[in-house]
C-alpha positions as CSV (number, residue, x, y, z in Angstrom):
1,M,11.3,-16.1,-40.5
2,Q,12.3,-18.2,-43.5
3,M,13.6,-15.3,-45.6
4,D,10.0,-13.9,-45.6
5,K,9.3,-15.4,-49.0
6,R,5.6,-15.9,-48.3
7,I,5.1,-12.2,-47.6
8,R,3.5,-10.3,-50.5
9,F,2.6,-6.7,-50.9
10,G,1.3,-4.5,-53.8
11,R,2.6,-1.9,-56.2
12,W,1.5,1.1,-54.0
13,E,3.4,-0.2,-51.0
14,A,6.5,-0.8,-53.1
15,I,6.4,2.7,-54.6
16,M,6.1,4.3,-51.2
17,L,9.0,2.2,-50.0
18,I,11.4,3.2,-52.8
19,T,10.3,6.8,-52.9
20,N,10.9,7.3,-49.2
21,L,14.3,5.7,-49.5
22,I,15.4,8.0,-52.3
23,C,13.7,11.2,-51.0
24,T,14.9,11.1,-47.4
25,K,18.1,12.9,-48.4
26,V,16.0,15.9,-49.4
27,F,15.5,16.5,-45.6
28,L,19.2,16.1,-44.9
29,Y,21.3,17.8,-47.5
30,F,20.3,17.5,-51.1
31,N,19.3,21.2,-51.7
32,R,22.5,22.5,-50.2
33,M,24.6,20.0,-52.2
34,T,23.1,21.2,-55.5
35,A,23.9,24.8,-54.5
36,E,27.5,23.8,-53.7
37,D,27.9,21.9,-57.0
38,T,26.3,24.4,-59.5
39,G,25.4,27.6,-57.6
40,N,21.9,28.9,-58.3
41,A,21.5,26.4,-61.2
42,G,21.1,23.6,-58.6
43,W,17.5,22.9,-59.8
44,M,18.8,22.4,-63.3
45,M,21.4,19.9,-62.1
46,A,18.7,18.1,-60.2
47,A,16.6,17.8,-63.4
48,F,19.6,16.5,-65.4
49,T,20.5,14.1,-62.6
50,S,16.9,12.7,-62.6
51,A,16.9,12.3,-66.4
52,M,20.2,10.4,-66.2
53,A,18.8,8.2,-63.4
54,L,15.8,7.4,-65.6
55,L,18.1,6.6,-68.5
56,F,20.3,4.3,-66.5
57,Y,17.3,2.6,-65.0
58,F,15.9,2.0,-68.5
59,L,19.1,0.4,-69.6
60,V,19.3,-1.9,-66.6
61,M,15.7,-2.9,-66.9
62,S,16.2,-3.7,-70.6
63,L,18.5,-6.4,-69.3
64,Y,16.0,-7.6,-66.7
65,G,13.3,-8.8,-69.1
66,K,14.7,-12.3,-69.3
67,F,14.8,-12.6,-65.5
68,E,11.3,-11.3,-64.7
69,G,10.2,-12.1,-61.2
70,M,13.7,-12.9,-59.9
71,D,15.7,-10.8,-57.4
72,I,19.3,-9.8,-58.2
73,L,20.7,-12.7,-56.2
74,D,18.6,-15.3,-58.0
75,I,19.7,-13.7,-61.2
76,A,23.4,-13.9,-60.3
77,E,23.0,-17.5,-59.2
78,A,21.1,-18.4,-62.4
79,G,24.0,-17.1,-64.6
80,G,27.1,-17.6,-62.5
81,G,26.3,-20.1,-59.7
82,K,26.8,-19.6,-56.0
83,V,30.1,-17.8,-56.5
84,L,28.4,-14.9,-58.4
85,R,25.5,-14.9,-56.0
86,T,27.8,-14.6,-53.0
87,I,29.9,-11.8,-54.6
88,T,26.7,-9.9,-55.6
89,G,25.1,-10.4,-52.2
90,F,28.1,-9.2,-50.2
91,V,28.7,-6.2,-52.5
92,L,25.1,-5.0,-52.3
93,G,24.7,-5.9,-48.6
94,G,27.9,-4.0,-47.9
95,A,26.6,-1.0,-49.8
96,L,23.4,-1.0,-47.8
97,F,25.2,-1.2,-44.5
98,V,27.4,1.8,-45.5
99,L,24.3,3.7,-46.4
100,A,22.6,2.7,-43.1
101,A,25.7,3.6,-40.9
102,I,26.4,7.0,-42.5
103,T,22.7,8.0,-42.6
104,M,22.2,6.9,-39.0
105,R,25.1,8.9,-37.8
106,K,24.0,11.9,-39.8
107,F,20.4,11.8,-38.6
108,S,21.6,11.4,-35.0
109,E,24.0,14.3,-35.2
110,D,21.4,16.5,-36.7
111,I,18.8,15.6,-34.1
112,K,21.3,16.2,-31.4
113,T,22.1,19.6,-32.9
114,I,18.6,21.0,-33.3
115,S,16.6,19.2,-30.5
116,L,18.9,17.4,-28.0
117,P,22.1,19.5,-27.7
118,T,23.1,18.2,-24.3
119,S,22.4,14.5,-24.9
120,P,25.2,12.1,-25.7
121,L,25.3,11.0,-29.4
122,S,25.1,7.3,-28.3
123,Y,21.8,8.1,-26.4
124,V,20.2,9.7,-29.5
125,M,21.5,6.9,-31.8
126,G,20.2,4.3,-29.3
127,F,16.6,5.3,-30.1
128,F,17.1,4.8,-33.8
129,M,18.8,1.5,-33.1
130,A,15.9,0.3,-31.0
131,G,13.4,1.1,-33.8
132,V,15.6,-0.6,-36.4
133,I,16.0,-3.8,-34.4
134,I,12.3,-4.0,-33.6
135,A,11.4,-3.4,-37.3
136,G,13.9,-6.0,-38.4
137,L,12.5,-8.6,-36.0
138,L,8.9,-7.9,-37.1
139,G,9.9,-8.4,-40.7
140,V,9.5,-6.9,-44.1
141,E,5.7,-6.7,-44.0
142,S,5.7,-4.4,-41.0
143,I,8.4,-2.2,-42.6
144,V,6.5,-1.9,-45.9
145,R,3.1,-1.2,-44.3
146,H,4.7,1.6,-42.1
147,N,6.3,3.0,-45.2
148,A,2.9,3.1,-46.9
149,I,1.6,5.2,-44.0
150,V,4.6,7.4,-43.3
151,T,5.6,8.4,-46.8
152,P,2.3,10.2,-47.7
153,I,2.4,12.0,-44.4
154,A,6.0,13.1,-44.9
155,T,5.1,14.1,-48.5
156,A,2.2,16.3,-47.3
157,G,4.3,17.9,-44.7
158,Y,7.1,18.7,-47.2
159,I,4.6,20.2,-49.6
160,V,3.2,22.4,-46.8
161,I,6.7,23.7,-46.1
162,L,7.3,24.4,-49.8
163,L,3.9,26.3,-50.1
164,G,4.4,28.1,-46.8
165,I,7.8,29.5,-47.9
166,M,6.4,31.1,-51.1
167,P,6.1,34.6,-49.6
168,N,9.9,34.6,-49.2
169,I,10.9,33.8,-52.7
170,D,12.9,36.1,-55.0
171,V,13.0,35.2,-58.7
172,T,16.2,37.2,-59.2
173,N,18.0,34.5,-57.2
174,L,17.9,32.4,-60.3
175,L,20.4,34.6,-62.1
176,P,22.8,33.9,-63.7
177,I,20.6,31.1,-65.0
178,L,23.4,28.6,-65.6
179,G,25.0,29.1,-62.2
180,T,28.6,28.0,-62.1
181,G,28.4,26.8,-65.7
182,L,27.0,24.2,-68.0
183,K,30.1,22.0,-67.5
184,D,29.3,21.7,-63.7
185,I,25.6,20.9,-64.4
186,L,26.5,18.1,-66.7
187,M,29.6,16.6,-65.1
188,K,28.5,16.9,-61.5
189,G,24.9,16.0,-62.4
190,F,26.2,12.7,-63.9
191,Y,27.9,11.7,-60.6
192,R,25.0,12.9,-58.5
193,T,22.9,10.1,-60.0
194,S,24.3,8.4,-56.9
195,V,21.5,10.0,-54.9
196,F,19.3,7.3,-56.4
197,A,21.6,4.6,-54.9
198,E,18.8,3.2,-52.8
199,L,17.2,1.9,-55.9
200,L,19.3,-1.2,-55.4
201,V,16.6,-2.3,-52.8
202,L,14.2,-2.5,-55.7
203,F,16.2,-5.3,-57.2
204,M,15.5,-7.4,-54.1
205,L,11.7,-6.8,-54.2
206,P,10.3,-8.9,-57.0
207,P,9.8,-12.1,-54.9
208,F,7.8,-10.1,-52.4
209,L,5.5,-8.4,-54.9
210,E,2.0,-9.8,-55.5
211,N,2.7,-9.3,-59.2
212,P,6.5,-9.6,-59.8
213,G,6.1,-7.9,-63.1
214,D,5.3,-4.7,-61.2
215,A,8.9,-4.2,-60.3
216,R,9.6,-2.3,-63.5
217,K,6.7,0.1,-63.0
218,V,7.5,0.6,-59.4
219,G,11.0,1.9,-60.4
220,Y,9.7,4.3,-63.0
221,V,7.1,5.8,-60.7
222,A,9.4,6.1,-57.7
223,I,12.1,7.8,-59.8
224,T,9.6,10.2,-61.3
225,A,8.1,11.1,-58.0
226,S,11.6,11.5,-56.4
227,S,12.7,13.6,-59.3
228,F,9.7,15.9,-58.8
229,F,10.7,16.5,-55.1
230,F,14.4,16.9,-56.0
231,V,13.8,19.5,-58.7
232,T,11.0,21.5,-56.9
233,G,12.8,21.4,-53.6
234,S,16.1,22.6,-55.1
235,L,14.2,25.3,-57.1
236,V,12.3,26.7,-54.1
237,Y,15.5,26.6,-52.0
238,T,17.4,28.6,-54.6
239,L,14.5,31.1,-54.8
240,V,14.6,31.6,-51.0
241,F,18.4,31.6,-50.3
242,P,20.5,33.5,-52.8
243,Y,23.9,32.1,-53.8
244,P,26.4,31.9,-52.1
245,T,24.3,32.1,-48.9
246,S,22.5,28.9,-50.1
247,M,25.7,26.9,-49.3
248,E,25.6,27.8,-45.6
249,P,22.4,26.6,-44.0
250,F,22.7,23.4,-41.9
251,L,19.7,21.2,-42.8
252,P,18.3,23.4,-45.6
253,V,14.6,22.3,-45.4
254,F,14.7,22.9,-41.6
255,N,16.0,26.4,-42.2
256,M,13.3,27.0,-44.8
257,A,10.7,25.9,-42.3
258,R,12.0,28.3,-39.7
259,L,11.2,31.2,-42.0
260,I,7.5,30.3,-42.2
261,G,5.0,32.3,-40.2
262,L,1.3,32.0,-41.0
263,G,-0.2,34.7,-39.0
264,R,-0.1,35.1,-35.2
265,F,-1.2,31.5,-34.3
266,F,1.0,29.5,-36.7
267,Q,4.6,30.0,-35.7
268,R,7.6,27.6,-35.3
269,I,6.5,25.4,-38.3
270,E,9.9,23.7,-38.1
271,S,8.4,21.5,-35.4
272,L,6.4,19.8,-38.1
273,F,9.6,19.3,-40.1
274,V,11.2,17.5,-37.1
275,F,8.2,15.2,-36.7
276,I,8.1,14.1,-40.4
277,W,11.8,14.0,-40.6
278,V,12.2,11.6,-37.7
279,M,9.4,9.3,-39.1
280,S,11.1,9.2,-42.5
281,A,14.5,8.6,-40.9
282,L,13.2,5.6,-38.9
283,V,11.5,3.9,-41.8
284,Y,14.5,4.6,-44.0
285,L,17.0,3.1,-41.6
286,S,14.7,0.1,-40.9
287,T,14.3,-0.6,-44.6
288,V,18.0,-0.3,-45.5
289,F,19.1,-2.3,-42.5
290,Y,16.5,-5.1,-43.1
291,F,17.4,-5.6,-46.7
292,G,21.1,-5.4,-45.9
293,V,20.7,-8.3,-43.5
294,Y,18.4,-10.1,-45.8
295,T,20.8,-9.8,-48.8
296,V,23.9,-10.9,-46.9
297,S,22.0,-13.8,-45.3
298,K,20.7,-15.0,-48.6
299,A,24.1,-14.6,-50.3
300,A,25.6,-16.8,-47.5
301,G,23.0,-19.5,-48.0
302,L,21.3,-19.0,-44.6
303,K,17.8,-20.3,-44.2
304,Y,16.7,-17.8,-41.6
305,A,17.6,-14.1,-41.5
306,R,16.1,-13.2,-38.1
307,P,18.9,-14.6,-35.9
308,M,21.3,-12.2,-37.8
309,M,19.4,-9.0,-36.9
310,I,20.9,-8.3,-33.5
311,P,24.5,-9.2,-34.4
312,F,24.3,-7.0,-37.5
313,A,22.6,-4.2,-35.5
314,I,25.6,-4.2,-33.1
315,I,28.0,-4.0,-36.1
316,L,25.9,-1.2,-37.6
317,F,25.9,0.8,-34.3
318,S,29.7,0.4,-34.0
319,A,30.3,1.3,-37.7
320,A,28.3,4.5,-37.3
321,F,30.9,5.8,-34.8
322,L,33.9,5.2,-37.1
323,P,33.8,8.8,-38.6
324,V,35.4,11.1,-36.0
325,D,32.9,13.9,-36.3
326,L,30.0,15.3,-38.4
327,L,32.4,16.9,-40.9
328,S,33.9,13.5,-41.6
329,V,30.4,12.1,-42.2
330,I,29.6,14.9,-44.6
331,K,32.9,14.3,-46.5
332,I,32.2,10.5,-46.8
333,E,28.7,11.2,-47.9
334,S,29.7,13.8,-50.5
335,E,33.0,12.5,-51.9
336,I,32.2,8.7,-51.8
337,I,28.5,7.8,-51.5
338,N,27.1,10.6,-53.6
339,T,29.9,10.5,-56.1
340,W,30.3,6.7,-56.7
341,G,27.0,5.2,-55.5
342,W,25.8,5.0,-59.1
343,A,28.6,2.5,-59.8
344,V,26.9,0.0,-57.5
345,T,23.3,0.7,-58.2
346,F,23.5,0.9,-62.0
347,A,26.9,-0.3,-63.3
348,F,27.4,-3.2,-61.0
349,I,23.9,-4.5,-61.2
350,G,23.9,-4.1,-64.9
351,L,27.2,-6.1,-65.2
352,V,25.7,-8.8,-63.0
353,M,22.7,-9.1,-65.4
354,I,25.0,-9.1,-68.4
355,A,27.1,-11.9,-66.9
356,A,24.0,-13.8,-65.9
357,G,22.6,-13.5,-69.3
358,A,25.9,-14.7,-70.9
359,G,26.0,-17.6,-68.4
360,K,22.5,-18.7,-69.3
361,R,23.3,-18.6,-73.0
362,A,26.5,-20.6,-72.5
363,G,24.6,-23.2,-70.4
364,R,22.0,-23.6,-73.2
365,G,24.7,-24.0,-75.7
366,T,26.5,-26.7,-73.7
367,K,23.3,-28.6,-73.3
368,G,22.6,-28.4,-77.0
369,R,25.9,-30.0,-77.8
């Protein structure tokens, strides 16, 4: 596998890939997080966060025009040589490995809690690791094709849950309309643009796209689709669970699914949730892990990425056990990843593009003299 440069896939597959990466957190914690941040105005914060993500993405992509078709590492090398490429690769690769480790631990803890309470955590995590390693060895094409299948199924299942919970909604749960206040909506909503942190994978995709110019459109469509699920999910959650009760449920979507009962023969709908949840988790982890290895390998100047899969999988498995318990994982997720993730996805990538653009202009000026 020579960095999979000959692999090509279309716009639809790329949209499904990025949308699943962003939206997976809806199954884990997003709705509860918005309630914790702004009370029953969580859906308003989700809308503001989505608007800010679109704005940040627009600003970053306005810098990307002169580098059309290049991934972020090629951009860094074009403007700052191997030094900037290496720094960029290790920063982004490190961010992806942190996302993979924390998400794997969180998924495994949640599966253990709701389905396998007597199983050791390492046993549960081992199944995810097996899938991640196999997907990494099969390559990016296998990962992308599976995303294109799994994401529509997960989307349909999530919509079924939202529709099924409608008899339980209470519109008075929206009052007071601004929740804990406009200041929280704006300030916390700004930091929560970090929930779009997985967009950094998009900046590694252009060389894999059949039409590299589609990268810009893929981002806009994925952000818009993700925003729809963030806002509607948070709104329905608020309508079902009144504040401050909405801050309590473990796995908010799972708890919504448990309330659904469609007659005598349709009970325990949460089993559908577990099914689509595990599928989304596996393709999420496979994608983030693969691009983490790919990014670090390319930054290090390695010709082949496949030999790095198993060593990095061992590192990932070990790193996932560093937090002492689930509360530590939640704290890292809330106070670090979902507060400062925007700094890597938008600010750092934007600075790299500015530096690369300045480096190219300086190079042309030197040649002219």
